PAZAPA-4460 file (N, C-alpha, C; in steps of 0.05 Angstrom, whole numbers, plus 32768, in hexadecimal, padded with zeros to 4 digits):
% residues 268
    n_x    n_y    n_z   ca_x   ca_y   ca_z    c_x    c_y    c_z   seq   type   mol
   7E5B   8E6E   7E86   7E81   8E68   7E81   7E79   8E50   7E79     1      X     A
   7E8A   8E46   7E64   7E86   8E2E   7E5B   7E8D   8E18   7E67     2      X     A
   7E82   8DFB   7E6D   7E83   8DE8   7E74   7EAC   8DE2   7E7D     3      X     A
   7EB4   8DF2   7E58   7ECE   8DDA   7E5B   7EDE   8DF7   7E72     4      X     A
   7EE0   8E0E   7E74   7EEA   8E1F   7E80   7EDF   8E19   7EA8     5      X     A
   7ECA   8E0E   7EA0   7EC1   8E11   7EBF   7ED2   8DF7   7ECA     6      X     A
   7ECB   8DE6   7EB1   7EE6   8DC9   7EC3   7EF9   8DD1   7EC1     7      X     A
   7F0C   8DE5   7EB2   7F2A   8DE7   7EBE   7F2B   8DFD   7EDA     8      X     A
   7F17   8E0B   7ED7   7F1E   8E1A   7EF0   7F18   8E03   7F0E     9      X     A
   7F00   8DF8   7F09   7EFC   8DDB   7F26   7F1B   8DCE   7F26    10      X     A
   7F28   8DC7   7F08   7F43   8DB8   7F0E   7F5F   8DCE   7F22    11      X     A
   7F59   8DDE   7F16   7F6C   8DF1   7F25   7F61   8DF6   7F42    12      X     A
   7F4F   8DFA   7F45   7F42   8DF8   7F64   7F49   8DDF   7F6C    13      X     A
   7F4D   8DC4   7F61   7F49   8DAC   7F73   7F67   8DA6   7F75    14      X     A
   7F74   8DB2   7F5E   7F91   8DAF   7F60   7F98   8DBC   7F77    15      X     A
   7F91   8DDD   7F76   7F9E   8DF2   7F95   7F96   8DDD   7FB0    16      X     A
   7F7A   8DCD   7FAF   7F6E   8DCA   7FC7   7F84   8DB3   7FCA    17      X     A
   7F83   8D9F   7FBC   7F98   8D86   7FC1   7FAE   8D82   7FC9    18      X     A
   7FBA   8D9C   7FC3   7FDE   8DAE   7FC8   7FD7   8DAF   7FE3    19      X     A
   7FCC   8DC8   7FEF   7FC6   8DD0   8005   7FC0   8DAF   8022    20      X     A
   7FAD   8D9D   800E   7FAA   8D87   8024   7FC8   8D6F   802A    21      X     A
   7FD7   8D7F   8011   7FF8   8D62   8013   8010   8D80   801C    22      X     A
   8003   8D94   8023   801C   8DA5   801F   8032   8DA2   803C    23      X     A
   8046   8D99   803D   8059   8D91   804E   805A   8D9F   8069    24      X     A
   804F   8D91   807A   8058   8D96   80A0   8073   8DAD   80A0    25      X     A
   8078   8DBB   80AC   808F   8DC1   80B8   8090   8DCB   80C8    26      X     A
   80AB   8DB6   80E0   80A5   8DC4   80F9   80C6   8DCB   80FE    27      X     A
   80BD   8DE0   8114   80D2   8DE7   8113   80E1   8DEB   813B    28      X     A
   80F7   8DE1   813B   8106   8DCD   8153   8116   8DE5   8157    29      X     A
   811D   8DF2   816B   8134   8E00   817C   814A   8DF3   818F    30      X     A
   8155   8DF9   8190   816C   8DEA   81A8   8189   8DFD   81A3    31      X     A
   819D   8DF1   81BC   81BB   8DF5   81C2   81BC   8DDC   81AD    32      X     A
   81E4   8DE1   81A8   81F5   8DCE   8190   81F6   8DB6   819A    33      X     A
   81F7   8DAA   81BE   8205   8D93   81C7   81F0   8D7D   81C1    34      X     A
   81D7   8D7C   81C5   81C2   8D74   81BD   81C0   8D68   8198    35      X     A
   81CA   8D86   8192   81BA   8D83   816F   81C5   8D6E   815F    36      X     A
   81D4   8D52   8159   81E6   8D49   8152   81CA   8D2A   8143    37      X     A
   81BF   8D27   8165   81B3   8D1A   815D   8198   8D1B   816A    38      X     A
   8195   8D3B   8166   8171   8D4C   815F   816B   8D41   8143    39      X     A
   8184   8D4D   8135   8185   8D4E   8118   817E   8D34   8107    40      X     A
   8195   8D28   8116   818B   8D03   810B   816F   8CF8   810E    41      X     A
   8161   8CFB   8121   8145   8CFF   8126   8136   8D09   8117    42      X     A
   8139   8D27   8118   811B   8D2E   8104   8124   8D31   80E7    43      X     A
   813D   8D1F   80DD   8141   8D16   80C5   8131   8CFB   80C4    44      X     A
   812B   8CE6   80D4   8121   8CCD   80D4   8105   8CCE   80D7    45      X     A
   8103   8CEC   80F1   80E6   8CE7   80EC   80D9   8CF6   80D3    46      X     A
   80D9   8D0E   80CA   80DA   8D17   80A8   80D6   8D06   80A2    47      X     A
   80E5   8CF1   8094   80E7   8CE1   808A   80CF   8CCA   808C    48      X     A
   80C4   8CBF   80A8   80B5   8CB5   80A1   8094   8CBC   809F    49      X     A
   8094   8CDF   80A3   8087   8CE6   80A6   807F   8CF9   8094    50      X     A
   8087   8CFF   8083   808C   8D05   8069   8087   8D2F   8072    51      X     A
   8093   8D34   8085   8097   8D4A   808D   80B2   8D52   8090    52      X     A
   80B6   8D77   8094   80CB   8D83   8095   80D5   8D85   80B5    53      X     A
   80EB   8D82   80C2   80ED   8D86   80DC   8106   8D95   80E0    54      X     A
   80FE   8DB3   80E8   8111   8DC7   80D5   8127   8DC7   80F9    55      X     A
   813E   8DBB   80F4   814A   8DBB   811C   8159   8DDC   8115    56      X     A
   815C   8DE7   8124   816D   8E00   811F   8176   8DF9   8137    57      X     A
   8199   8E01   813E   81A8   8DF6   8163   81C2   8E08   8160    58      X     A
   81C4   8E15   8174   81DA   8E28   817A   81D2   8E33   8190    59      X     A
   81E8   8E51   8193   81E3   8E53   81A7   81CE   8E70   81A9    60      X     A
   81BE   8E72   81B7   819F   8E7A   81BC   81A0   8E93   81AB    61      X     A
   81B0   8EA0   81B6   81A8   8EC2   819C   819F   8EBB   817C    62      X     A
   81A8   8EA8   817D   81B1   8EA1   8159   818E   8E9B   814D    63      X     A
   8187   8E8A   8167   816A   8E7D   8155   8151   8E92   8163    64      X     A
   815B   8E90   8179   813E   8E9E   8197   812E   8EB0   818B    65      X     A
   8136   8EC8   817A   811B   8EDE   8166   8111   8ECC   815C    66      X     A
   8119   8EAF   8144   8101   8EA6   812D   80F2   8E92   813D    67      X     A
   8103   8E82   815A   80EF   8E6F   816B   80E0   8E80   817C    68      X     A
   80D6   8EA0   8177   80C8   8EA5   8185   80B5   8EA6   817A    69      X     A
   80B3   8EB1   815F   80A1   8EA7   8144   8092   8E8F   8138    70      X     A
   80AB   8E73   813F   8096   8E5F   8139   8097   8E4A   813E    71      X     A
   80AA   8E3F   815A   80B9   8E35   8163   809D   8E22   816A    72      X     A
   80A1   8DFE   816A   8097   8DEF   816D   80A0   8DDD   817E    73      X     A
   80BA   8DD9   8185   80C2   8DD7   8196   80E1   8DCE   8199    74      X     A
   80EB   8DD8   81B2   80FD   8DE2   81C3   8110   8DC4   81CD    75      X     A
   8124   8DCB   81CE   8141   8DAC   81E2   8148   8DBF   81EA    76      X     A
   814E   8DB1   81F6   8163   8DC2   820E   8187   8DAC   8217    77      X     A
   8196   8DB8   8221   81B2   8DA7   822D   81AA   8DA5   8248    78      X     A
   81A0   8DAE   8259   819B   8DB3   8271   8189   8DC1   8281    79      X     A
   8178   8DB5   829D   8165   8DC4   82AA   816E   8DE9   82A8    80      X     A
   8186   8DED   82AC   8181   8E08   82B9   8189   8E18   8293    81      X     A
   8196   8E07   8284   818B   8E17   8268   816F   8E12   8266    82      X     A
   815B   8E03   8261   8142   8E01   825D   8138   8E1D   8269    83      X     A
   813B   8E1D   828E   8132   8E3C   8296   813C   8E51   8287    84      X     A
   8158   8E4D   827F   815B   8E68   8266   8148   8E68   8253    85      X     A
   8142   8E55   823B   812F   8E5A   8222   8115   8E61   822D    86      X     A
   8112   8E61   824A   80F0   8E63   8251   80F9   8E86   824F    87      X     A
   8106   8E92   8261   8106   8EA9   8261   8117   8EB7   824E    88      X     A
   811C   8EB4   8234   8128   8EB1   821B   810B   8EB2   820D    89      X     A
   80FA   8E9F   820A   80EA   8E9F   8206   80C2   8EA1   820E    90      X     A
   80C4   8EBB   8221   80B2   8EBA   8242   8091   8EAD   8220    91      X     A
   808A   8EA7   823D   806D   8E9A   822B   8063   8E86   8216    92      X     A
   8080   8E7D   820E   8086   8E69   81F7   807F   8E49   8205    93      X     A
   8086   8E47   8212   8083   8E2C   8221   807A   8E28   823C    94      X     A
   806E   8E13   8247   8072   8E12   8265   807F   8DFB   826C    95      X     A
   8094   8E07   827F   80AF   8DF9   828B   80A0   8DD8   8299    96      X     A
   808D   8DD9   82A1   807E   8DBD   82AC   807F   8DAB   829B    97      X     A
   807A   8DB7   827E   806C   8DAA   826A   808C   8D95   8261    98      X     A
   80A1   8DA0   8269   80BB   8D98   825D   80BB   8D83   8263    99      X     A
   80D1   8D6E   8256   80CD   8D52   8258   80F9   8D4A   8255   100      X     A
   80F8   8D3F   826A   811A   8D38   8269   811B   8D1B   8253   101      X     A
   812B   8D1E   823C   8138   8D0F   822A   8148   8CF3   823B   102      X     A
   815D   8CF9   8230   8176   8CE9   822E   818F   8CF9   8243   103      X     A
   8196   8CEA   825E   81B3   8CFC   8263   81C9   8CFA   8254   104      X     A
   81DD   8D0D   8259   81F6   8CFD   824E   8209   8D0D   826B   105      X     A
   822A   8CF8   826F   8237   8CF9   827B   8258   8D18   8272   106      X     A
   8251   8D1B   828E   826F   8D3D   828D   8281   8D22   8288   107      X     A
   8299   8D33   8277   82B4   8D1F   8269   82CB   8D2A   8266   108      X     A
   82D6   8D1E   8268   82F8   8D37   8266   82F7   8D2B   8251   109      X     A
   8301   8D46   8236   8301   8D37   8223   8321   8D47   821C   110      X     A
   8333   8D39   8210   8363   8D3E   8211   8363   8D3A   81F4   111      X     A
   8377   8D49   81EF   837D   8D45   81DC   8385   8D24   81CA   112      X     A
   837F   8D2D   81B6   8389   8D0D   81A7   83A2   8D00   81A7   113      X     A
   839E   8CEE   81BD   83BD   8CD9   81C0   83BB   8CDD   81DC   114      X     A
   83B1   8CF4   81E3   83AF   8CFE   8209   83CF   8CFA   8216   115      X     A
   83D1   8D17   8208   83F8   8D0F   8206   83F8   8D07   8224   116      X     A
   83EC   8D24   823D   83F0   8D1F   8255   83E9   8D0B   8266   117      X     A
   83E1   8CF5   8258   83D5   8CE6   8269   83BF   8CE0   827B   118      X     A
   83AB   8CF8   8278   8394   8CF7   827F   837F   8CDF   828B   119      X     A
   8381   8CD5   82A2   8370   8CBB   829B   8356   8CC5   82B4   120      X     A
   834B   8CD7   82BC   833C   8CDC   82CD   8338   8CFE   82E0   121      X     A
   8321   8CFD   82E6   832C   8D1E   82F4   833B   8D21   8306   122      X     A
   8346   8D17   8314   835B   8D25   832C   8374   8D25   8310   123      X     A
   837E   8D0D   82FB   838F   8D1B   82E9   8394   8D3E   82E3   124      X     A
   8382   8D4F   82EF   837B   8D73   82DD   837D   8D7C   82EF   125      X     A
   8384   8D73   830B   8384   8D84   8324   83A4   8D7D   8325   126      X     A
   83B7   8D71   830A   83D3   8D73   8316   83DB   8D8B   830B   127      X     A
   83FA   8D96   831C   8409   8DB9   830F   8406   8DB8   82F6   128      X     A
   8406   8DCE   82E3   8406   8DCE   82CB   83F3   8DCC   82AD   129      X     A
   83D8   8DBD   82C2   83C3   8DAD   82A8   83B2   8DC7   82A5   130      X     A
   83AA   8DC9   8291   83A3   8DE7   8285   8382   8DD5   827D   131      X     A
   836F   8DE1   8286   8352   8DCB   8282   8341   8DE3   827A   132      X     A
   8333   8DDC   825D   8321   8DF4   8262   8300   8DED   8260   133      X     A
   82F2   8DFC   8265   82D8   8E04   8277   82C3   8E12   8276   134      X     A
   82AC   8E09   8278   8294   8E16   826E   828C   8E1F   827B   135      X     A
   828A   8E40   8277   8270   8E50   8293   824E   8E51   8284   136      X     A
   8242   8E4F   826A   8231   8E54   8267   8211   8E44   825D   137      X     A
   820B   8E4D   825A   81F4   8E2E   8247   81F2   8E18   8255   138      X     A
   81F1   8DF6   824E   81F8   8DE2   825B   8204   8DD9   8268   139      X     A
   8214   8DF1   826E   822C   8DE6   8283   822C   8DF5   8299   140      X     A
   8222   8E0B   82A1   8223   8E15   82BE   8224   8E0A   82D1   141      X     A
   8238   8E10   82D5   8245   8E08   82F8   8250   8DE7   82F2   142      X     A
   8251   8DE0   82DC   824F   8DBD   82DA   826E   8DB4   82E7   143      X     A
   8281   8DCD   82DA   82A9   8DC6   82F1   829D   8DC8   8309   144      X     A
   829C   8DE2   8310   828F   8DDE   8336   827B   8DBC   8339   145      X     A
   8267   8DBF   8336   825C   8DA4   8334   8269   8D7E   833E   146      X     A
   827E   8D83   8320   8297   8D72   8322   82AA   8D73   8332   147      X     A
   82B1   8D84   8333   82C5   8D85   8343   82B7   8D84   8367   148      X     A
   82A1   8D88   836A   8299   8D88   838B   8294   8D7E   838B   149      X     A
   8292   8D5F   837B   8283   8D48   8389   8282   8D38   83A2   150      X     A
   82A9   8D3B   83AA   82A6   8D36   83C4   82A7   8D49   83D5   151      X     A
   8299   8D59   83DB   82A3   8D74   83E9   82C1   8D70   83F2   152      X     A
   82DB   8D71   83E8   82F7   8D7D   83E4   82F0   8D97   83DD   153      X     A
   82F8   8DA9   83EF   8302   8DC6   83E9   8317   8DC0   83D7   154      X     A
   8329   8DB4   83E3   8344   8DB6   83D4   8340   8DA8   83B2   155      X     A
   8333   8D97   83B2   8329   8D8F   838D   8321   8DAC   8380   156      X     A
   8316   8DB7   8392   82FE   8DC8   837D   831D   8DE4   8381   157      X     A
   832C   8DE4   838B   833E   8E03   838F   835B   8DF8   8379   158      X     A
   8355   8DDB   8375   836F   8DD3   836C   836C   8DD1   8349   159      X     A
   8350   8DCA   8345   8346   8DCC   8328   8338   8DE5   8324   160      X     A
   8335   8DFB   8332   8337   8E1C   8328   8346   8E20   831A   161      X     A
   8361   8E15   832E   837E   8E28   832A   8388   8E1D   8308   162      X     A
   837D   8E0A   8304   8390   8DF9   82EC   8375   8E04   82D4   163      X     A
   8364   8E12   82D7   834D   8E16   82C6   8357   8E33   82B5   164      X     A
   834C   8E2F   8293   8354   8E4A   8283   8344   8E67   8288   165      X     A
   8346   8E70   828C   8336   8E8E   8288   8340   8E9D   8272   166      X     A
   8322   8EAC   8269   8309   8EA7   8276   8302   8E97   826A   167      X     A
   82E6   8E87   827C   82E4   8E6E   826F   82CC   8E70   8259   168      X     A
   82D0   8E5E   8245   82B6   8E68   8225   829B   8E69   8237   169      X     A
   8298   8E72   8220   826D   8E7C   8229   8261   8E63   8228   170      X     A
   826B   8E52   820B   825C   8E3A   820E   8267   8E29   81FF   171      X     A
   825E   8E17   81F1   8270   8DF5   81E9   827F   8DFB   81CF   172      X     A
   826C   8E0D   81C4   827A   8E15   81A9   828B   8E2F   81AB   173      X     A
   8291   8E3D   81BA   829F   8E48   81BE   82B7   8E41   81D1   174      X     A
   82B6   8E21   81DA   82CF   8E1E   81E9   82D2   8E0F   81CA   175      X     A
   82C5   8E00   81BC   82D4   8DF0   81A9   82E7   8DFA   8197   176      X     A
   82E2   8E1E   8192   82F5   8E24   817F   8305   8E28   8192   177      X     A
   8305   8E33   81B6   831E   8E34   81C4   832D   8E2A   81C0   178      X     A
   8328   8E09   81C9   8337   8DEC   81C5   8349   8DEA   81A4   179      X     A
   8335   8DEC   818E   8348   8DF0   8175   8361   8E01   8180   180      X     A
   8355   8E1F   817F   8366   8E2F   8176   8381   8E29   8194   181      X     A
   837C   8E36   81A2   838E   8E2C   81C4   8397   8E15   81CC   182      X     A
   83B2   8E0D   81BC   83B3   8DEF   81BC   83CE   8DE4   81CF   183      X     A
   83C1   8DFB   81DF   83DE   8DED   8205   83C6   8DE3   8215   184      X     A
   83AA   8DE2   8203   8396   8DE3   821E   8396   8DBE   8228   185      X     A
   8397   8DAF   8237   839C   8D96   8235   8382   8D83   8238   186      X     A
   836E   8D93   8241   8356   8D7F   8247   833A   8D98   8247   187      X     A
   832E   8D8E   8247   830E   8D99   823E   82F9   8D93   8253   188      X     A
   82EE   8D98   8269   82D0   8D8B   827C   82BC   8D9B   8269   189      X     A
   82AC   8D82   825D   8299   8D86   824E   8286   8D6D   824D   190      X     A
   826A   8D70   8242   8268   8D51   823A   826A   8D46   8228   191      X     A
   826C   8D21   822B   8278   8D10   821D   8273   8D18   81FF   192      X     A
   8254   8D1D   81F6   8249   8D1E   81E0   825A   8D32   81CD   193      X     A
   8270   8D46   81D4   827D   8D4F   81C0   829F   8D40   81BB   194      X     A
   8298   8D2B   81C7   82AE   8D28   81B7   82A3   8D16   819E   195      X     A
   8288   8D01   81A3   827B   8CF4   818A   8276   8D02   8185   196      X     A
   8275   8D1A   817F   826D   8D27   8165   8280   8D39   815A   197      X     A
   8295   8D39   815F   82B3   8D42   8154   82CB   8D31   8160   198      X     A
   82CB   8D10   815D   82DD   8D06   815E   82FD   8D06   815E   199      X     A
   8304   8D17   814A   831D   8D1C   8137   8328   8D37   8155   200      X     A
   830E   8D4B   815A   8327   8D5A   816D   832D   8D5D   818A   201      X     A
   831A   8D3D   818B   832C   8D3B   81B5   832B   8D20   81B0   202      X     A
   8332   8D11   81C2   8328   8CF3   81CF   8322   8CFA   81EF   203      X     A
   830E   8CE6   81EB   8300   8CE4   8204   830F   8CD1   8219   204      X     A
   8309   8CEB   823B   8310   8CD0   824D   82F4   8CCD   825C   205      X     A
   82EF   8CB4   8269   82D9   8CBA   826F   82D7   8CBA   8289   206      X     A
   82C2   8CD6   8295   82C3   8CDC   82BA   82C5   8CC8   82C2   207      X     A
   82D3   8CC4   82DA   82D8   8CB4   82F1   82C4   8CC8   8309   208      X     A
   82B9   8CA6   831C   82AF   8CAB   8337   82BE   8CB2   833F   209      X     A
   82B4   8CCB   8356   829D   8CC9   835C   8292   8CEB   8354   210      X     A
   82A6   8CF1   833B   82A8   8CFF   832F   8293   8D09   8319   211      X     A
   8284   8CFA   8311   8279   8CF0   82F1   8261   8D01   8307   212      X     A
   8253   8D10   82EA   8239   8D1E   82F0   8226   8D25   82CC   213      X     A
   8208   8D1F   82D4   81FE   8D19   82BB   81F0   8D3A   82B4   214      X     A
   81DE   8D3D   82A0   81CB   8D58   82A6   81BD   8D4F   8281   215      X     A
   81A7   8D55   8285   8196   8D4C   8268   8194   8D53   825E   216      X     A
   818A   8D43   8240   8177   8D52   822F   815A   8D59   822D   217      X     A
   8144   8D75   822B   8129   8D75   822C   8128   8D7F   8217   218      X     A
   8109   8D73   8213   80F3   8D79   8202   80E0   8D83   8208   219      X     A
   80D9   8DA1   81FE   80BC   8DB3   8209   80B3   8DB5   81F2   220      X     A
   8092   8DAE   81F3   8087   8DC3   81D3   8083   8DD9   81E1   221      X     A
   8075   8DEF   81D2   8079   8DFB   81CE   805F   8E0A   81CD   222      X     A
   8054   8E20   81CD   802D   8E21   81D7   8027   8E18   81B7   223      X     A
   803A   8E2C   81A1   8036   8E1C   8188   802D   8E0A   817A   224      X     A
   804D   8DFA   8191   8049   8DE3   8185   803A   8DC7   8188   225      X     A
   8027   8DD6   81A6   8008   8DBE   81AE   7FFA   8DC3   8193   226      X     A
   8000   8DD9   8182   7FDF   8DCE   8175   7FEF   8DB9   8157   227      X     A
   8006   8DBF   815D   8011   8DAF   813E   800D   8D87   8149   228      X     A
   7FF1   8D75   813F   8001   8D5B   8146   801D   8D4F   8143   229      X     A
   802A   8D5D   8136   803C   8D52   8123   8056   8D54   8141   230      X     A
   8054   8D6A   8147   806E   8D75   8152   8069   8D5A   816D   231      X     A
   804A   8D5B   817B   8052   8D45   8190   8058   8D2E   818F   232      X     A
   8051   8D29   816A   8063   8D0C   8162   8079   8D0A   815F   233      X     A
   808B   8D24   8157   80A7   8D24   815A   80AB   8D20   8179   234      X     A
   80AA   8D33   8186   80AD   8D21   81A3   80AB   8D09   81B2   235      X     A
   8094   8CFC   81AD   8092   8CDC   81A9   80A3   8CCE   819B   236      X     A
   80A5   8CDA   8184   80C9   8CC5   8182   80D3   8CD0   8186   237      X     A
   80E5   8CE3   81A0   80FB   8CEA   81A2   80FC   8CD9   81BD   238      X     A
   80E2   8CCC   81C5   80E7   8CBF   81EC   80DF   8CA3   81D4   239      X     A
   80E2   8C9B   81BD   80DF   8C82   81AF   80F1   8C6E   81B4   240      X     A
   80F0   8C51   81AD   810D   8C44   81A8   8128   8C53   8199   241      X     A
   8115   8C5D   817D   811F   8C62   816B   812E   8C89   8171   242      X     A
   8121   8C95   8184   812E   8C9E   818D   8148   8CA0   81A4   243      X     A
   813E   8C92   81B1   814F   8C84   81C7   816C   8C76   81BB   244      X     A
   816A   8C68   819D   8188   8C65   8191   818D   8C73   818A   245      X     A
   8181   8C86   817E   8191   8C98   8169   81A4   8CB5   8181   246      X     A
   8198   8CBC   8195   81A3   8CC2   81B3   81BE   8CB0   81AC   247      X     A
   81B7   8CA1   81B4   81D3   8C82   81C6   81EA   8C8C   81B5   248      X     A
   81E5   8C8F   8196   81F7   8C85   8184   8212   8CB0   817E   249      X     A
   81FC   8CB8   8187   8204   8CD6   8190   8210   8CDA   81B6   250      X     A
   8214   8CC2   81C1   8222   8CBF   81D9   820D   8CBE   81F2   251      X     A
   81F9   8CCE   81E5   81E2   8CC8   8203   81D7   8CB3   8218   252      X     A
   81D4   8CBC   822B   81C9   8CA2   8240   81AE   8C9F   8232   253      X     A
   81AB   8C83   8228   818F   8C88   821C   8181   8C75   823D   254      X     A
   8190   8C5F   8246   817E   8C4E   8256   8160   8C55   8269   255      X     A
   815C   8C3B   825B   813F   8C3F   826C   8137   8C41   8294   256      X     A
   8133   8C5B   82A3   812E   8C5E   82BA   811D   8C47   82C3   257      X     A
   811C   8C3D   82E2   810C   8C28   82E4   80EE   8C3E   82EB   258      X     A
   80D3   8C35   82F1   80C3   8C3E   82E5   80C2   8C53   8309   259      X     A
   80BE   8C64   830A   80C5   8C71   8329   80AA   8C6F   8334   260      X     A
   809A   8C70   8323   807E   8C80   8329   806A   8C65   8337   261      X     A
   807B   8C54   8338   8074   8C36   834D   807E   8C2A   8360   262      X     A
   8096   8C40   835D   80A9   8C33   837D   809B   8C3B   838A   263      X     A
   809D   8C27   839D   809B   8C2F   83BD   80AC   8C3F   83DB   264      X     A
   80A2   8C58   83D8   80AD   8C60   83F2   80C4   8C5A   8401   265      X     A
   80DB   8C6B   8403   80E6   8C4A   8414   80DD   8C54   843B   266      X     A
   80DC   8C3A   8440   80D3   8C2F   8457   80BB   8C23   8459   267      X     A
   80AD   8C22   8440   80A1   8C08   8442   809B   8BE5   843D   268      X     A
***
């Protein structure tokens, strides 16, 4: 082999090796639509800083579960019951004990722009001839019952249920379509973040005490993700002050809690 030909072969080989070293890492992140706007912004910011691609796929579980079985590095959720459903849909993909609750968001009341029914709090939803949209699945399983039952007054539960629109929406995306289509619905019981992401669609009325409840967005590394250092780094970014700021912009409560591990048991 001539020396010139050998040099060409070495140059090609070196070029390929260098390309492999600098190949862009792709992280695959899957979860529901609720936390998606914040997750997408965080993925873009992290990806830009670390020169990798963070591919976020969000929406109803059937749309992504089969793909997630093959390549998911990270799963995020909109509630603990939803995370449990993901564990069943992705058997063996991750350990429930490894999940980390990121941030909370409160239940809220969404009303038509201008608030034509002058709804100011939860008890206004109990008035006659008020139509309330609720969601029966995903991260809102049991939401309306938790809210209405907060005081232990069965009369409130009965009055609220009487004003519910049936059948209930299967998930928040379906509820959004129904809210848009069925304009005689007066209020929508859902998480505050949906109004933040859709400001022209509805006006938010803050849930008043004692009816306000919260649920968290959790995140967990899959078995595959545990082998990818950048996946762990992205989870740490979500927990960081930069991640907190992003989630706060999308309506999530990013307040830091006290260090409960150092708290003393009651009575000491």
